[in-house]
C-alpha positions in Angstrom: -34.3 1.1 114.2 -31.6 4.0 114.0 -29.2 0.9 114.5 -30.5 -0.6 111.2 -30.7 2.5 109.3 -26.9 3.2 110.2 -26.1 -0.4 109.4 -27.6 -0.8 105.9 -25.9 2.8 105.1 -22.4 1.8 105.7 -22.8 -1.5 104.0 -23.6 0.6 101.2 -20.7 2.9 102.0 -18.6 0.0 101.6 -19.8 -1.3 98.5 -19.6 1.8 96.7 -16.0 2.6 97.8 -15.2 -1.2 96.6 -16.9 -0.3 92.9 -14.6 2.5 92.9 -11.3 0.9 93.6 -11.4 -1.7 91.4 -10.0 -1.1 87.3 -13.4 -0.9 84.5 -11.3 -3.9 83.3 -12.3 -6.6 86.2 -15.5 -5.7 85.8 -15.9 -7.5 82.4 -13.2 -10.2 83.0 -15.7 -12.9 84.2 -17.8 -12.1 80.3 -16.5 -14.2 76.8 -15.0 -12.1 74.0 -17.5 -12.3 70.6 -16.1 -14.4 68.2 -16.0 -12.7 64.3 -16.7 -9.7 65.4 -14.6 -6.5 64.2 -13.0 -4.6 67.4 -14.2 -1.1 68.5 -12.3 1.8 68.2 -12.9 5.1 69.5 -12.5 8.8 67.5 -10.1 9.6 70.3 -8.3 6.8 69.7 -7.8 6.9 66.1 -7.3 10.8 66.5 -4.3 10.3 68.8 -3.0 7.3 66.5 -3.2 9.7 63.0 -1.0 12.6 65.3 1.7 9.8 66.5 2.5 8.9 63.1 3.1 12.3 61.7 5.1 12.6 64.6 6.9 9.9 63.8 7.1 11.2 60.1 8.2 14.4 61.0 11.1 13.4 62.7 12.2 10.9 60.3 12.6 12.9 57.1 15.6 15.1 56.9 14.9 18.7 56.4 18.6 19.6 55.4 19.0 17.6 52.2 15.8 19.0 50.6 16.8 22.6 51.2 20.6 21.4 50.0 19.3 20.2 46.9 16.6 23.1 46.5 19.7 25.9 46.8 21.5 23.7 44.2 18.9 23.7 42.0 18.3 27.6 42.1 21.5 28.3 41.8 22.4 26.1 39.0 18.8 27.5 37.3 21.0 31.1 38.1 23.8 30.2 36.1 21.3 29.3 33.4 19.8 32.5 33.1 23.4 34.5 33.3 24.9 32.2 30.4 21.7 33.2 28.2 21.9 36.8 28.8 25.5 36.9 28.0 25.1 34.9 24.6 22.0 37.6 24.2 24.2 40.4 24.7 27.4 38.5 22.2 24.5 38.1 19.6 21.6 40.5 19.4 18.5 39.0 18.5 17.5 39.0 14.8 21.4 38.8 13.7 23.1 35.4 12.7 26.5 34.6 12.7 28.3 33.2 9.9 29.2 29.9 11.4 25.0 29.5 12.3 24.1 30.4 9.1 26.4 27.8 7.6 25.7 24.8 10.3 22.3 25.1 9.5 22.6 25.3 5.3 24.7 22.3 5.8 22.0 20.6 8.1 19.4 21.3 4.9 22.1 19.8 2.5 22.5 16.6 4.4 19.5 14.9 3.6 20.0 11.0 3.3 20.1 9.2 0.5 18.2 6.4 0.7 15.4 8.8 1.7 15.2 10.4 -2.1 15.3 7.2 -3.3 12.3 6.2 -1.0 11.0 9.4 -2.5 11.5 8.5 -5.8 9.7 5.4 -6.2 6.9 7.0 -4.3 6.4 9.4 -6.6 6.6 7.5 -9.7 5.1 4.0 -8.7 1.8 3.1 -10.4 2.1 6.2 -13.0 3.4 4.7 -15.8 1.2 2.6 -18.8 1.4 0.8 -21.8 -1.2 1.2 -24.3 -1.3 -1.5 -27.8 -0.8 -2.7 -29.7 -1.7 -0.4 -32.6 -1.1 -0.8 -36.5 -1.7 2.3 -37.7 1.3 4.9 -36.5 -1.3 7.5 -37.5 -4.0 6.6 -34.6 -1.1 6.5 -32.1 0.1 9.9 -32.9 -3.6 11.2 -32.5 -3.6 8.7 -28.8 -0.5 10.9 -27.9 -1.7 14.2 -28.6 -4.7 14.0 -27.0 -3.2 12.9 -23.7 -0.8 15.3 -23.8 -2.0 17.4 -21.1 -2.0 14.7 -18.3 1.2 13.4 -19.0 5.3 14.0 -18.4 6.6 11.8 -21.5 5.5 9.8 -23.7 7.5 7.0 -25.6 6.7 4.9 -29.3 7.8 1.5 -29.7 7.5 -0.9 -32.4 8.2 -4.6 -33.5 7.4 -6.1 -36.7 5.8 -9.5 -36.9 4.5 -12.2 -39.3 0.7 -12.5 -39.5 -1.2 -14.9 -41.3 -3.3 -12.5 -43.4 -5.0 -15.1 -46.0 -5.1 -19.1 -47.2 -4.2 -19.9 -49.8 -5.9 -23.2 -51.5 -3.9 -24.9 -54.3 -3.6 -28.3 -55.5 0.1 -29.0 -55.5 2.4 -28.6 -58.7 2.4 -31.2 -61.8 5.8 -32.4 -63.3 5.0 -30.7 -66.7 2.7 -27.5 -67.9 0.4 -30.5 -69.5 -0.6 -32.4 -66.9 -1.1 -29.3 -65.3 -3.5 -28.5 -68.1 -5.3 -31.4 -68.2 -6.1 -31.9 -64.0 -7.5 -28.3 -65.3 -10.2 -29.8 -67.6 -10.5 -32.4 -65.0 -11.7 -29.6 -62.8 -13.5 -28.1 -65.3 -15.7 -31.2 -65.7 -16.5 -31.4 -62.2 -17.9 -28.1 -62.5 -15.2 -26.3 -60.5 -14.2 -22.9 -62.7 -12.4 -20.7 -60.4 -8.8 -21.5 -60.9 -5.6 -20.7 -62.7 -2.6 -22.8 -63.8 0.7 -21.6 -61.8 3.6 -20.3 -64.1 6.1 -19.0 -62.0 7.9 -19.7 -58.0 7.9 -22.6 -55.9 4.4 -24.0 -56.8 4.5 -24.0 -60.6 2.3 -26.1 -62.7 0.0 -26.0 -60.0 -3.0 -24.9 -59.9 -4.4 -21.8 -57.7 -8.0 -22.2 -56.3 -7.8 -18.7 -54.7 -7.1 -17.4 -51.4 -9.5 -16.8 -48.6 -9.8 -14.3 -45.8 -12.1 -16.9 -43.8 -9.9 -19.9 -42.5 -13.3 -21.8 -42.4 -14.3 -21.0 -46.0 -10.1 -21.9 -46.9 -10.8 -25.4 -45.3 -14.5 -26.1 -46.6 -13.5 -25.8 -50.0 -9.8 -28.0 -49.4 -12.3 -31.0 -48.7 -14.5 -30.5 -51.1 -11.9 -30.7 -53.6 -10.1 -33.6 -51.9 -13.8 -35.5 -52.2 -13.5 -35.0 -55.7 -9.8 -36.9 -55.6 -7.8 -34.4 -56.3 -4.2 -34.0 -54.3 -5.2 -30.1 -53.2 -3.7 -28.3 -49.9 -4.4 -25.1 -47.6 -1.0 -22.4 -46.9 -1.4 -19.5 -44.8 0.3 -16.6 -46.4 2.6 -14.4 -44.0 2.4 -10.6 -44.0 5.1 -8.9 -42.2 3.4 -5.9 -40.2 4.1 -3.9 -38.0 2.6 -3.2 -34.6 2.8 -0.2 -32.3 2.6 0.9 -28.4 2.7 4.2 -26.2 4.3 4.1 -23.3 3.4 7.1 -21.2 3.9 8.6 -17.4 1.3 10.4 -15.7 1.8 14.0 -14.3 1.2 14.3 -10.4 -2.5 14.1 -9.6 -2.9 13.6 -12.7 -5.5 10.9 -14.6 -6.0 10.4 -18.0 -9.3 10.4 -19.0 -11.0 7.3 -19.1 -13.4 8.5 -22.2 -10.1 8.8 -24.2 -9.2 5.2 -23.2 -12.1 3.8 -24.1 -12.3 5.5 -27.4 -9.2 4.1 -28.6 -9.7 0.5 -27.7 -13.4 0.3 -28.9 -12.1 1.9 -32.6 -10.0 -0.9 -33.0 -12.0 -3.4 -34.6 -9.8 -6.8 -35.2 -6.8 -5.3 -33.1 -6.9 -6.5 -29.2 -5.8 -2.8 -27.6 -4.7 -3.4 -24.2 -4.2 -0.4 -21.3 -1.8 -2.0 -19.0 0.3 -0.2 -16.0 4.5 -0.9 -16.2 7.5 -0.2 -14.3 8.0 3.8 -14.9 12.2 2.4 -15.1 11.7 0.0 -17.5 
């Protein structure tokens, strides 16, 4: 019995010795590796890998050039400080030399001409207006006085025009005065009494039937007399009239009151007054 126990003990010791002598990888040689599974990395392996990479970087990075660049930068900065201190000593604070003053004055005076033109255009664009036409100069003068606090300059313009004021209805001239009188008798027979024989001018020996401001009334009478068998005509009578306009330029940040503009536009019953923007250079 004792020999059996010793034999079994010997076998166990032999098996333990055999296991100890084998490498750990031999124990998993017959096991198939798993597919699509990330490799397991130990924390000790990660830390050792980080230490190795840091060591390699420190060996690769040059130390001396950095130190050299730093020393060069410090040397340049020191030179700047030295030169600045020398300038302060030669030209104390608060005292400008004549050279510096003349240089600054030159810089102020040198303004590009194109910028001045642009500034002028910005100040004048959309600041000029014209209003008219007026038939009465006194009304235009009144307008100029009312907008005077808001403008920098005013200018009157005028123009003469031929305007049809009335319509003249007449019977064409006859060859003699006697024939004209006979035509007058015929008119009286038709109960037309408002006429007279023209004694001078281009229409001498003609018969005037009157002047009409209303064009419709003039042509209505003409049609009536023609139907009676008379050679009647209508002629517009032109009269030279003078029309006036007011041109003005507003002050900066000023505007003419709407009440003033509307007052003069509405007061003109027959005149068509307009208020328009214009080019300040025109």
